[in-house]
N, C-alpha and C positions, 0 to 999 in steps of 0.2 A: 481427446484427452479423457482417460477413464474417470468415471465418477468416483468420488471418495469423500472423505470427511472434509467438511467445510473448514476453511482456514483463512485468516487475514494476516498478511505480512504488514507490519506497521513500522514505519521509520519516523522518528521524531528528532529534529535537529538538536544538537547539543545546546545551541543558543537558547532554544525554547526551554529546555530542562533547567538551564542556569538562570533564566529569567523567572523561574517558578511557575511556568505555564503548565503545570502538571494536572490542573483541574480538567482541562479539555481531554487529555490523555486518559485520565481516570474515568471520566464520563463515557468515553468511547469504549474503554475496556469493560466497563460495567455493562454496557449494552451487549457487547459480544459474549460476556460470561452468561448473562441472562438468556441469550439465544443458544447457548451451548456451542459456541464457535471457538475453535482454537486460535490463539493469538501468538504470533511469533514476532518479537521485537527485533528490529534490524538496526545494526550499528553503522556508523560511517565507514568503518573498516570493511564491512561486508558489501558495500556498494559495487565492488568489482566482481562479485560472484554472479553466476547465472541465476536468473529468477527460478528456473527449474530446481536447481540445487537448494536454494533458500526455501522453496516450497516443499522440499522433501520428495520430489518426483524421482522414481526409480530410473537409473541410467545417467543421472547427473551427478558428477563428482565435484568435490571442492577444487577450486582452481587456485593457483598461486596468483593472487590478484594484485594488480598494480594499484597504487594509491590513486584515488579519485579526488578531484577538487571537492571542497566542502559543499554539502547539499544543505541549503538553509530553508527548505520547505518540507512540510509533512508529506508523506506518501503512503497510500494504501494499495495493496494488491490483494484482490479478492479471488479465492480459489474454491471451486466446486459449489457455488451457489446456484440454485435454480432461479429462474426469473422471479418467482413469487417470493423466495427467500431474500433475494436481492432487494426487492421492493420493501419487504418487511424490515430489512436492515436499515435502509435509507429512512423509512418512516420512523423507526425507533431512534435513530440519530436525531431527527428533528424533534421528536417528543422529549428526548432527554436534553434538548437545547445544546447539542454539541455544535460548536462553531464549524462552519463549512470547511471541509478539507478539499481543496481544489484539485489536487493530483491523485486521481483514483484510476485503477485499471482492473479489469477482469483478466485472470490468467488465461492465456490461449496457447494453442499448439505452436504458434509463431513466437510470441513474446517470452515463452518459457526458456527459449534458447538464448535470449539476450542477456547481457549483463544488466543488473539492476540500474546502474548508473545510466546506461543507454536508454532504458525504458523511461527513467526519470526525465532525461533530456527530450525524449519524444513527447511525453505528457506536457512538459512545459511549452513546447511548440504548439501542440494542440490547444492548450488552454489559452495561449496568446491569440491564436487564430479565432477561437470561439469568442473571446472577449472583444476582438475587433469587429466581428460580425454583429454582436449585440449592440455595439455603439453606433452602427450604421442605421 
């Protein structure tokens, strides 16, 4: 995947917005703005689009997306971060006391072809597996 401008795709469930959990999102966005990273807010309606399309990658077109089941967890997809910038981003989130976002992925040549909902499901599985390992 060609290097380019850093971007974060951010999905926040409607239920979080309705509960007034905007503080976490505001802190996250503040960190990204200070770092000069572009933020793209993703809606539930966009969960059926490919990650590549949502990330603005050339060659990916908008799909006629089927409705996906409601996603009730936050999701971050990180695009074009070097290892050092990714470390800086995670450190800045901790410093800003942003509550942990469990479902995070770095955009890859493989997952850019997936629908965002499919990536979400894969991240949920991975998170559950890692949680099980930590309990052992």
